[in-house]
C-alpha positions as CSV (number, residue, x, y, z in Angstrom):
1,M,33.6,-65.8,43.2
2,N,32.5,-62.5,41.9
3,I,29.3,-61.5,39.5
4,H,31.7,-61.0,36.6
5,Q,33.2,-64.1,36.6
6,S,29.8,-65.7,37.2
7,K,28.5,-64.4,34.1
8,T,31.8,-65.5,32.2
9,Q,31.4,-69.2,33.4
10,I,27.8,-69.5,32.4
11,V,28.4,-67.8,28.7
12,I,31.7,-70.1,28.1
13,F,29.7,-73.3,29.2
14,C,26.9,-72.5,26.4
15,V,29.7,-71.6,23.9
16,A,31.5,-74.4,24.4
17,G,28.4,-76.5,24.1
18,F,27.4,-74.8,21.0
19,F,31.0,-75.6,19.3
20,G,30.8,-79.1,20.7
21,G,27.5,-79.6,19.2
22,I,28.9,-78.1,15.5
23,L,32.0,-80.5,16.0
24,Y,29.9,-83.4,16.9
25,A,27.4,-82.6,13.7
26,N,29.9,-82.4,11.5
27,F,32.7,-85.0,12.2
28,I,31.3,-87.6,14.2
29,S,27.6,-87.8,13.6
30,N,26.9,-88.4,10.0
31,Q,23.8,-90.2,10.9
32,I,22.2,-86.9,12.0
33,F,21.7,-85.9,8.2
34,N,20.3,-88.9,6.9
35,T,17.2,-89.2,9.5
36,S,14.2,-87.6,9.1
37,G,12.8,-85.1,11.2
38,I,11.9,-81.5,11.1
39,F,14.0,-80.6,8.2
40,S,12.9,-83.7,6.1
41,E,11.1,-82.5,2.6
42,Y,8.4,-84.7,3.4
43,F,7.5,-83.1,7.0
44,L,8.0,-80.0,5.5
45,S,5.6,-80.3,2.8
46,Q,3.2,-81.8,5.2
47,Y,3.3,-79.3,7.8
48,P,0.7,-76.3,6.2
49,S,-1.6,-78.9,5.9
50,I,-1.4,-80.0,9.2
51,E,-4.2,-78.9,12.0
52,I,-2.8,-78.6,15.3
53,I,-5.3,-79.1,18.1
54,S,-4.4,-76.1,20.5
55,K,-5.5,-78.0,23.6
56,E,-3.2,-81.3,22.9
57,Y,-0.8,-79.2,21.8
58,I,-0.2,-76.7,24.8
59,C,-0.6,-79.5,27.3
60,Y,2.8,-81.0,25.1
61,V,4.4,-77.9,25.1
62,L,3.8,-77.3,28.7
63,R,5.4,-80.9,29.7
64,I,8.3,-80.2,27.5
65,R,9.3,-77.0,28.7
66,L,8.3,-77.4,32.4
67,T,10.1,-80.6,33.0
68,P,13.8,-79.2,32.3
69,L,12.7,-76.0,34.5
70,I,11.2,-78.3,37.3
71,F,14.6,-80.5,37.5
72,L,16.6,-77.5,37.1
73,F,15.2,-75.6,40.0
74,L,14.8,-78.9,42.1
75,L,18.7,-79.8,41.2
76,G,19.5,-76.5,41.9
77,Q,18.8,-77.0,45.7
78,T,21.5,-79.7,46.1
79,K,25.2,-79.5,46.4
80,I,25.8,-80.0,42.9
81,R,23.9,-76.9,41.8
82,K,26.8,-75.7,39.8
83,T,28.0,-78.7,38.2
84,M,24.4,-79.1,37.0
85,I,24.0,-75.9,35.9
86,S,27.0,-76.0,33.7
87,L,25.8,-79.5,32.2
88,F,23.0,-78.0,31.5
89,L,24.0,-74.7,29.8
90,F,26.5,-77.2,27.8
91,W,23.5,-79.3,26.7
92,I,21.7,-76.3,25.5
93,G,24.7,-75.2,23.6
94,F,25.5,-78.7,22.2
95,S,21.9,-79.0,20.9
96,G,21.7,-75.4,19.2
97,G,25.0,-76.3,17.5
98,I,23.5,-79.7,16.0
99,L,20.7,-78.4,15.1
100,I,21.9,-75.2,13.3
101,V,24.3,-77.4,11.1
102,T,21.6,-80.2,10.7
103,S,19.3,-77.2,9.5
104,I,22.3,-75.6,7.2
105,F,23.1,-79.1,5.8
106,R,19.4,-79.9,4.8
107,L,18.5,-76.7,3.5
108,G,21.2,-74.3,3.6
109,M,20.2,-70.5,3.8
110,K,16.5,-71.4,4.1
111,G,17.6,-73.9,6.9
112,I,18.8,-71.1,9.1
113,M,15.8,-69.1,8.5
114,L,13.6,-72.1,9.1
115,F,15.5,-72.4,12.6
116,V,15.2,-68.7,13.6
117,I,11.5,-68.9,13.0
118,G,10.8,-72.2,14.3
119,T,12.1,-70.7,17.7
120,M,10.8,-67.3,17.7
121,P,8.9,-65.5,19.1
122,Q,8.4,-67.6,22.4
123,F,12.5,-68.3,22.7
124,L,13.0,-64.8,23.5
125,F,10.5,-65.6,26.6
126,Y,11.6,-68.9,27.5
127,V,15.3,-67.3,27.6
128,L,14.2,-64.6,29.9
129,G,12.4,-67.4,32.2
130,Y,15.1,-70.0,32.2
131,A,18.2,-67.0,32.8
132,L,16.5,-66.1,35.8
133,V,16.5,-69.5,37.2
134,I,19.9,-70.0,36.1
135,W,21.4,-67.0,37.2
136,Y,19.5,-67.1,40.6
137,L,21.1,-71.0,41.1
138,Y,24.2,-69.7,40.0
139,I,25.0,-66.9,42.6
140,Y,23.1,-68.2,45.7
141,P,23.3,-67.8,48.3
142,M,24.0,-64.0,47.2
143,S,20.5,-63.8,46.0
144,K,17.3,-64.9,47.7
145,W,14.1,-66.2,45.5
146,N,11.2,-63.5,46.0
147,Y,7.5,-63.0,44.8
148,S,9.0,-60.9,42.3
149,K,11.0,-63.4,40.5
150,T,8.3,-65.9,40.8
151,V,5.9,-63.6,38.9
152,F,8.5,-62.8,36.6
153,L,9.2,-66.5,35.8
154,F,5.4,-67.4,35.4
155,S,4.8,-64.8,33.1
156,M,7.8,-65.5,30.6
157,I,6.9,-69.0,30.8
158,V,3.1,-68.6,29.9
159,L,3.9,-65.9,27.5
160,G,6.6,-68.8,25.9
161,V,3.8,-71.1,25.7
162,I,1.5,-68.8,24.5
163,M,3.4,-67.8,21.4
164,E,5.0,-71.5,21.0
165,V,1.2,-72.5,20.6
166,Y,-0.8,-70.0,18.9
167,V,1.9,-67.7,17.2
168,N,4.7,-69.5,15.9
169,P,2.6,-72.3,14.0
170,I,1.0,-69.4,11.9
171,L,4.6,-67.9,11.5
172,M,6.0,-71.7,10.4
173,K,3.1,-72.4,7.8
174,M,3.9,-69.0,6.4
175,F,7.8,-69.6,5.9
176,V,7.2,-73.1,4.7
177,R,5.0,-72.5,2.3
178,T,7.6,-70.2,0.4
179,I,10.1,-72.9,0.6
């Protein structure tokens, strides 16, 4: 398999998951829209007044961001590497599709803005870090892990966590006050 085919397959799994999530949210799961959550009016009205305790929040963010990365890396060392990566990419796309549909259904265009602001700027760093690991595992053994990849991955995850804990709550509170 050449590099172009690998890139195409990675994109196909993620896009297929995204459209699968959109279809699921629209046609199969009506319950998604009836539950409370980040798009509920109650949550959004309370969010600006919530005090975020950075020390606790950083531990939570590290756990939820590192757990999938560790599993991805560990399972990537097995014979089911490509299957696992494909399922991971499909799940990421699927989850994104559901979130987009839910945000639009609950809040319309403001929901899309909430989704974008809720994922920025940390999402950019996480995508770069996860993309490095996914790409490495997908084309292994053509590529070897090295020090520069370790430094890049560590930097992206740390920057993502810093953005998610210290910058994103400020952006979210500013936006939620305008809704």
